[in-house]
C-alpha positions, -999 to +999 in steps of 0.1 A: -407-602+873-425-630+892-458-610+891-455-605+854-450-642+849-481-649+869-501-625+848-489-641+816-496-676+830-532-668+837-536-652+803-537-616+814-510-603+791-526-568+788-521-562+826-486-576+824-478-552+796-493-522+814-474-531+846-441-533+827-449-500+809-456-483+843-422-495+856-404-482+825-421-448+826-418-443+863-395-416+875-388-436+907-372-465+889-341-451+873-310-472+867-285-459+893-259-486+888-249-515+866-270-540+885-301-518+880-293-514+843-293-552+840-327-554+856-341-528+833-326-547+804-345-579+814-377-558+819-373-543+784-368-577+768-400-591+784-418-559+775-408-561+739-417-598+738-452-590+750-456-561+726-445-582+696-468-611+707-497-588+711-489-567+680-486-534+700-462-515+678-469-481+693-465-493+728-432-510+719-419-477+704-430-458+735-413-483+757-381-481+738-381-443+742-387-447+779-358-472+782-335-449+763-345-420+786-338-442+817-304-453+804-294-418+794-304-403+828-283-430+846-254-416+865-235-448+861-211-450+831-199-483+820-162-479+811-144-504+789-107-507+798-081-521+776 
């Protein structure tokens, strides 16, 4: 996330958005446990913030589909106990 913040700070939001999209769509970076899911959640929030700021609706939609796929393919199941 540090690299993304640096891109944003220097005004290169397009590169930051493309980098986040590459991480979301990469097959290597699947959420294997709860900690990884939390990281993906933070990435997704930043991704959506940039998409909204830059008015990139189609990229936001594609990113949401990628996020859904990553979370569905996760082998970790969060169980809520009573």
